Backbone bond lengths (Angstrom), bond angles and torsions (degrees), N, CA, C in turn:
res aa  C-N    CA-C-N  psi(-1)  N-CA   C-N-CA  omega(-1)  CA-C   N-CA-C  phi
1 M - - - 1.423 - - 1.556 114.98 -
2 R 1.260 109.66 -38.44 1.498 122.25 -176.65 1.567 108.41 -62.65
3 N 1.381 114.63 -40.48 1.417 120.05 178.52 1.614 117.02 -64.98
4 Y 1.351 108.92 -39.83 1.484 116.57 171.73 1.465 114.62 -58.73
5 F 1.365 113.32 -43.04 1.530 120.58 -179.79 1.574 109.45 -64.64
6 S 1.351 113.16 -42.42 1.460 117.00 -175.83 1.533 106.24 -69.21
7 L 1.255 119.69 -45.95 1.458 122.43 179.88 1.530 112.11 -60.76
8 A 1.349 121.83 -40.38 1.353 127.90 173.83 1.491 113.67 -60.96
9 M 1.369 119.02 -45.00 1.493 123.88 172.48 1.488 112.00 -61.29
10 L 1.310 118.63 -47.16 1.487 118.28 177.33 1.494 113.68 -60.69
11 C 1.349 119.66 -40.54 1.541 119.79 171.43 1.451 112.80 -60.14
12 A 1.340 118.90 -42.98 1.429 121.10 -178.87 1.515 109.78 -63.22
13 I 1.231 118.82 -42.34 1.512 119.02 176.73 1.478 113.43 -63.21
14 L 1.291 116.88 -45.03 1.471 123.77 179.81 1.451 110.19 -59.47
15 L 1.323 117.79 -46.53 1.456 123.59 -173.72 1.605 108.31 -68.91
16 S 1.289 117.24 -37.61 1.401 121.37 -173.13 1.514 112.74 -73.79
17 S 1.363 115.34 -19.26 1.469 122.66 179.67 1.498 113.06 -92.60
18 C 1.287 116.55 -10.82 1.527 123.49 174.03 1.394 115.18 -93.71
19 G 1.350 115.67 146.16 1.419 123.32 170.52 1.535 115.55 62.67
20 E 1.301 115.09 42.56 1.523 123.85 178.64 1.613 103.02 -65.92
21 A 1.313 116.80 131.86 1.407 125.83 -173.43 1.592 105.54 -63.38
22 A 1.270 116.26 147.01 1.461 120.17 172.03 1.497 109.64 -68.06
23 F 1.326 113.34 149.17 1.484 119.58 173.78 1.546 112.82 -65.11
24 F 1.397 113.30 -43.63 1.491 119.99 174.82 1.470 105.85 -146.53
25 D 1.288 117.96 139.77 1.499 123.82 178.31 1.527 108.14 -155.93
26 K 1.237 116.61 101.69 1.500 124.26 179.68 1.531 110.78 -135.53
27 S 1.283 119.70 150.40 1.439 123.12 171.46 1.567 105.07 -141.11
28 E 1.320 112.74 157.33 1.381 124.56 -178.02 1.608 108.10 -124.86
29 A 1.312 118.41 129.10 1.500 121.57 177.24 1.468 108.95 -72.93
30 I 1.293 119.45 138.45 1.423 123.85 -177.62 1.584 102.33 -96.23
31 E 1.309 116.33 124.46 1.383 125.81 -175.70 1.506 110.68 -61.78
32 G 1.365 117.97 125.55 1.436 125.80 -176.52 1.454 113.94 58.87
33 E 1.275 120.78 20.90 1.446 126.76 175.82 1.527 109.76 57.34
34 S 1.270 118.33 34.28 1.460 123.94 -175.49 1.513 110.49 -137.21
35 W 1.318 114.16 106.67 1.552 118.40 -170.61 1.545 108.95 -98.31
36 N 1.275 117.21 114.61 1.421 127.69 -178.21 1.498 110.60 -91.81
37 W 1.340 118.75 146.66 1.418 121.43 178.19 1.535 110.78 -54.52
38 N 1.353 116.70 -37.33 1.415 117.74 -174.08 1.516 115.11 -80.88
39 N 1.328 117.75 8.04 1.431 119.63 -177.16 1.630 110.36 -125.50
40 P 1.266 110.67 68.96 1.507 113.80 175.50 1.471 112.11 -62.03
41 V 1.391 113.15 162.22 1.482 122.67 175.31 1.456 107.96 -107.21
42 E 1.318 118.97 129.80 1.417 123.72 -173.48 1.596 111.07 -120.33
43 F 1.341 111.46 139.85 1.499 117.52 177.77 1.540 108.25 -133.61
44 N 1.345 116.19 136.14 1.469 120.39 172.77 1.465 108.70 -111.86
45 V 1.456 114.07 134.15 1.359 121.22 -169.61 1.508 106.88 -130.99
46 D 1.347 118.02 119.46 1.452 123.18 -179.80 1.525 109.62 -88.37
47 V 1.306 120.11 119.14 1.428 128.20 -173.35 1.458 113.68 -113.64
48 K 1.296 113.30 124.89 1.473 121.59 173.65 1.495 115.41 -111.39
49 D 1.288 114.31 -30.42 1.516 126.97 -178.82 1.490 113.62 -82.47
50 T 1.350 116.27 104.11 1.520 119.62 178.75 1.570 109.25 -111.27
51 V 1.356 115.12 18.87 1.450 118.72 -178.09 1.516 109.95 -111.95
52 N 1.312 120.05 -46.63 1.509 120.72 -178.46 1.461 111.71 -79.45
53 A 1.328 113.24 153.83 1.490 123.43 171.33 1.465 115.45 -83.50
54 F 1.309 116.52 149.83 1.505 118.29 -175.38 1.549 107.25 -133.13
55 D 1.375 116.90 149.92 1.423 123.81 170.96 1.603 108.49 -103.95
56 F 1.310 110.17 133.41 1.516 118.32 -178.02 1.555 111.18 -107.04
57 Y 1.303 117.86 129.52 1.476 123.20 -177.37 1.561 108.03 -128.85
58 L 1.326 111.68 137.38 1.418 122.83 169.59 1.584 105.83 -87.06
59 K 1.263 114.31 128.13 1.482 114.76 173.70 1.521 111.53 -109.78
60 L 1.198 119.79 122.09 1.519 129.24 -176.79 1.564 106.58 -120.93
61 R 1.343 111.28 129.78 1.549 119.17 170.86 1.496 101.45 -115.88
62 T 1.367 117.79 116.33 1.373 123.53 173.75 1.532 109.31 -112.31
63 T 1.353 112.22 165.96 1.525 113.06 168.74 1.532 108.74 -90.27
64 K 1.317 116.93 168.51 1.515 119.64 178.83 1.585 106.25 -71.37
65 G 1.330 118.48 -9.67 1.514 117.57 178.19 1.566 113.02 -85.57
66 Y 1.364 115.91 -0.54 1.430 118.34 177.38 1.613 110.58 -56.44
67 E 1.344 112.80 130.30 1.558 117.31 -170.59 1.472 114.62 -81.13
68 Y 1.306 122.93 -12.43 1.462 123.17 -171.26 1.519 110.96 -117.90
69 S 1.297 113.18 160.86 1.463 121.35 176.75 1.508 114.87 -88.91
70 N 1.333 112.62 -3.82 1.522 118.38 178.16 1.563 110.68 -150.83
71 I 1.283 113.54 -177.66 1.454 119.67 166.60 1.527 108.03 -154.65
72 F 1.300 114.91 143.82 1.417 123.58 172.50 1.465 109.30 -104.01
73 V 1.373 113.15 137.81 1.448 121.79 176.62 1.525 110.74 -133.97
74 F 1.336 115.28 152.08 1.519 119.05 165.34 1.441 108.45 -99.18
75 V 1.320 114.21 135.95 1.525 122.40 175.75 1.512 106.85 -119.72
76 T 1.409 112.04 110.23 1.448 115.04 -176.72 1.588 101.21 -107.63
77 T 1.450 110.17 131.55 1.399 116.96 176.56 1.547 110.29 -112.79
78 T 1.252 113.91 127.04 1.536 120.67 175.91 1.470 106.30 -103.97
79 F 1.332 116.27 121.90 1.561 122.27 -179.95 1.426 110.89 -84.08
80 P 1.311 118.66 160.74 1.473 119.55 -179.53 1.566 114.59 -55.92
81 D 1.295 119.74 -27.48 1.442 123.32 178.97 1.581 110.25 -80.13
82 G 1.298 121.60 -1.41 1.439 125.66 -176.71 1.485 114.37 92.92
83 K 1.269 124.50 -15.50 1.449 123.87 179.14 1.520 107.87 -64.51
84 M 1.383 115.02 152.20 1.376 121.13 -172.12 1.629 109.77 -127.81
85 K 1.316 117.05 149.69 1.434 123.94 177.37 1.554 108.18 -138.70
86 K 1.334 115.14 125.56 1.401 119.76 179.20 1.518 112.44 -114.32
87 D 1.372 116.96 124.46 1.487 121.32 179.91 1.520 104.58 -118.59
88 T 1.370 109.99 149.63 1.542 124.34 173.22 1.564 103.14 -103.02
89 V 1.340 117.57 122.98 1.465 123.36 179.56 1.474 111.11 -123.26
90 E 1.365 113.43 126.10 1.449 119.64 173.69 1.573 106.57 -93.66
91 C 1.302 112.70 136.12 1.442 121.49 -176.51 1.453 107.62 -122.74
92 P 1.366 116.29 99.72 1.500 116.83 175.44 1.528 113.11 -71.48
93 L 1.340 114.91 134.20 1.482 116.29 -174.80 1.496 112.67 -120.22
94 A 1.360 118.43 -17.87 1.471 120.19 178.09 1.527 106.99 -149.88
95 D 1.333 116.09 158.54 1.450 121.97 -179.27 1.562 107.90 -86.95
96 E 1.385 118.02 -179.36 1.518 118.89 -174.01 1.549 112.37 -63.36
97 S 1.335 114.63 -27.20 1.504 114.28 179.32 1.516 111.36 -79.69
98 G 1.428 119.84 -9.67 1.398 119.51 -179.80 1.486 116.03 100.49
99 A 1.378 114.92 2.01 1.482 122.59 178.40 1.462 106.45 -74.98
100 W 1.362 113.99 128.83 1.497 118.77 -176.01 1.554 108.47 -75.83
101 Y 1.368 116.81 145.79 1.365 121.01 176.85 1.578 115.52 -86.20
102 G 1.258 113.64 -27.46 1.488 116.86 -179.36 1.567 115.47 -76.61
103 K 1.241 110.74 -172.49 1.564 117.72 -175.86 1.506 105.69 -92.06
104 S 1.272 118.56 127.02 1.434 123.82 -179.57 1.549 112.19 -93.83
105 S 1.301 114.94 134.94 1.439 119.86 177.42 1.551 105.81 -143.92
106 G 1.400 115.54 103.63 1.493 119.17 -173.55 1.546 108.55 62.71
107 S 1.352 113.29 -124.42 1.490 116.81 -172.09 1.541 108.18 -98.12
108 L 1.308 119.34 9.34 1.441 125.24 -174.66 1.578 109.50 -109.15
109 I 1.356 113.83 147.21 1.490 120.33 169.85 1.474 108.72 -124.07
110 D 1.325 118.80 124.33 1.441 126.43 176.88 1.513 111.47 -96.24
111 N 1.223 115.29 119.16 1.574 123.60 179.08 1.500 112.55 -116.86
112 K 1.350 112.15 140.60 1.499 117.28 179.58 1.548 101.73 -132.25
113 I 1.338 113.62 115.59 1.494 119.05 -172.52 1.520 109.66 -118.70
114 L 1.218 117.71 116.23 1.501 125.22 177.10 1.560 106.35 -66.90
115 F 1.319 114.18 126.41 1.526 120.01 176.29 1.453 113.53 -123.04
116 S 1.285 119.30 -13.01 1.489 119.63 174.81 1.587 106.02 -153.27
117 H 1.313 108.86 129.06 1.614 116.26 -176.11 1.390 109.20 -115.43
118 K 1.335 115.09 138.37 1.535 128.61 178.78 1.506 111.52 46.65
119 R 1.300 116.02 52.66 1.525 125.18 172.83 1.386 111.83 -86.46
120 I 1.309 117.23 132.36 1.493 121.33 177.11 1.601 108.63 -106.05
121 F 1.265 118.68 130.05 1.381 121.26 177.06 1.612 113.05 -63.87
122 P 1.229 120.01 122.16 1.475 119.16 -175.27 1.560 115.74 -69.07
123 Q 1.350 113.27 -30.53 1.424 119.50 -172.69 1.531 110.10 -137.81
124 Q 1.320 116.23 154.22 1.480 121.36 172.08 1.553 103.68 -83.65
125 G 1.345 112.19 154.98 1.414 123.88 178.74 1.472 115.33 126.10
126 N 1.376 114.64 -161.81 1.428 117.65 -174.97 1.465 114.45 -97.22
127 Y 1.316 117.87 124.13 1.438 125.46 176.44 1.547 111.84 -102.26
128 K 1.271 117.79 141.30 1.420 121.23 179.45 1.574 104.43 -115.97
129 F 1.308 116.13 131.62 1.416 122.00 177.31 1.606 106.65 -120.45
130 I 1.316 116.18 123.64 1.540 122.75 -175.74 1.572 99.95 -117.75
131 I 1.322 108.36 126.77 1.508 116.95 178.30 1.569 105.13 -113.92
132 E 1.285 113.12 126.53 1.498 120.89 177.97 1.533 110.21 -124.25
133 Q 1.363 117.32 136.95 1.386 116.85 169.08 1.533 113.84 -65.80
134 A 1.345 115.32 138.44 1.530 116.20 -175.07 1.629 110.81 -125.78
135 M 1.351 111.26 34.20 1.420 113.86 179.58 1.489 111.01 -85.79
136 R 1.246 120.87 171.26 1.506 121.98 179.23 1.443 117.57 -70.96
137 E 1.310 114.07 -18.25 1.537 122.05 176.11 1.511 108.40 -88.15
138 K 1.412 110.72 131.16 1.552 113.78 -178.44 1.570 107.59 -67.14
139 E 1.361 116.92 -35.68 1.480 123.72 -173.84 1.589 102.73 -115.20
140 L 1.288 114.50 116.10 1.500 121.05 -176.06 1.497 104.63 -108.70
141 S 1.322 119.06 108.77 1.485 122.25 179.37 1.471 114.06 -88.21
142 E 1.343 115.01 162.73 1.499 129.03 -179.26 1.523 110.65 71.11
143 I 1.376 121.25 31.98 1.386 124.96 172.00 1.490 107.23 -109.41
144 A 1.364 118.86 110.02 1.411 124.32 -175.48 1.563 113.91 -87.59
145 D 1.209 117.65 -43.74 1.550 123.09 -176.33 1.520 112.79 -141.35
146 V 1.248 122.13 147.36 1.475 130.77 169.59 1.410 105.21 -127.66
147 G 1.388 113.69 136.92 1.455 122.00 179.19 1.440 115.58 -147.18
148 L 1.359 117.04 168.15 1.417 124.07 177.19 1.587 106.33 -128.71
149 L 1.227 114.05 132.68 1.429 123.89 177.03 1.595 108.30 -124.47
150 I 1.327 112.63 128.07 1.462 116.47 174.67 1.463 109.17 -124.88
151 E 1.315 121.62 125.86 1.536 126.40 -176.36 1.441 106.51 -128.36
152 K 1.284 118.49 145.33 1.443 125.79 171.94 1.575 106.87 -58.94
153 S 1.328 112.71 133.34 1.537 115.20 179.31 1.434 111.88 -68.14
154 K 1.318 112.15 145.22 1.511 117.74 174.40 1.505 106.30 -73.10
155 S 1.277 117.16 163.41 1.494 121.23 -174.12 1.595 113.98 -66.51
156 N 1.300 112.40 -20.87 1.477 118.53 -175.00 1.449 109.89 -72.79
């Protein structure tokens, strides 16, 4: 009986440590799969936790017809006090041979690119994240979705 109890406890511990829900995970579909400079994607995040560190990911869903091996984006963060920070992020999507890094499903490729690691929110309140495509082409085709994923950092 003791062995069954020990096994049940071990399973419960393992299952509880798996699949922790993301702090924030949203995506926006890009109309016509064509992302224009003038159409940024915006996310509002309500933050109460100013103690734990978080990892920030850009989520990009492209079609297999996307012409480039990467994409550059601007990520502008507006803090609750109104201060702003703008970062340029390069997102590698394929290797030199053209093989996609992301997960393929039909004609789509799902990419998850880490752009900020172990970042602590300095203030409680509403943060606004604006993501703009920053490529040389004004209209960037074959971009299906753009998203933001924020997860609690692992201890490593």
